[in-house]
C-alpha positions as CSV (number, residue, x, y, z in Angstrom):
1,M,21.5,180.5,84.3
2,V,23.0,176.7,83.8
3,T,22.1,175.2,80.3
4,R,22.2,170.8,80.4
5,T,22.7,169.1,77.9
6,D,23.2,165.2,77.5
7,E,24.7,163.3,75.3
8,Y,23.9,159.6,74.1
9,L,25.0,157.1,71.0
10,V,22.9,157.5,68.1
11,Y,24.7,155.4,65.9
12,D,26.4,152.5,67.4
13,F,28.5,149.6,65.4
14,S,26.0,147.3,64.1
15,N,23.9,150.1,63.5
16,I,26.4,151.7,61.0
17,L,26.9,148.0,59.8
18,A,23.6,147.7,59.2
19,A,23.2,150.9,57.3
20,L,26.8,150.5,54.9
21,G,25.4,146.8,54.2
22,G,22.1,148.3,53.2
23,A,23.2,150.3,50.7
24,L,25.5,148.3,49.3
25,G,23.3,145.9,48.6
26,L,20.7,147.7,47.4
27,F,23.1,150.0,45.2
28,I,25.8,147.5,44.3
29,G,24.5,144.3,45.0
30,F,27.4,143.6,47.7
31,S,25.8,141.2,50.3
32,F,28.1,140.4,53.4
33,Y,26.0,136.8,53.5
34,D,27.4,135.9,49.8
35,C,31.0,137.1,50.6
36,G,31.2,135.1,53.2
37,S,29.6,132.1,51.9
38,L,32.4,132.7,48.8
39,I,35.0,132.1,51.7
40,V,33.1,129.3,53.4
41,D,32.7,127.7,50.4
42,A,36.8,128.2,49.5
43,L,38.0,126.6,52.2
44,E,35.9,123.7,52.3
45,K,37.0,123.2,48.6
46,K,40.3,123.2,50.1
47,S,40.1,120.8,53.2
48,N,38.5,118.5,50.5
49,K,41.4,118.1,48.1
50,K,43.7,117.6,51.0
51,V,41.2,114.8,52.4
52,K,41.0,113.5,49.4
53,R,45.1,113.1,48.9
54,L,45.3,111.6,52.4
55,C,42.7,109.1,51.7
56,E,44.6,108.3,48.2
57,A,48.1,107.7,50.2
58,V,46.2,105.5,53.0
59,Q,44.7,103.4,50.4
60,N,48.3,103.4,48.5
61,V,50.0,101.7,51.7
62,N,47.8,99.5,52.1
63,E,47.5,97.9,49.2
64,E,51.1,97.9,49.3
65,C,51.2,96.5,52.5
66,A,48.9,94.1,51.1
67,L,50.8,93.6,48.0
68,R,54.2,93.0,50.3
69,A,52.6,90.4,52.5
70,G,50.7,88.6,49.4
71,I,47.4,88.9,50.0
72,I,46.6,90.2,47.0
73,N,46.2,88.4,44.3
74,D,48.0,89.7,40.9
75,Y,44.8,89.4,39.1
76,M,43.1,92.0,41.2
77,V,46.3,94.8,41.0
């Protein structure tokens, strides 16, 4: 007599991730969404600072060029 057994995948990666995230959220208050949101906010804040510095540098160069060309009067500076 031959016994046949079949194996199949019960838990794949997405099921494990969902179970782990649910348990962490339920017992600790951890959320993958919140973690990702914090990372995106930090990157956005860092990029905004760089853009602001670049805009200020361009504005300073434009003002300096205008002063050298005599376009801006003394009372405007």
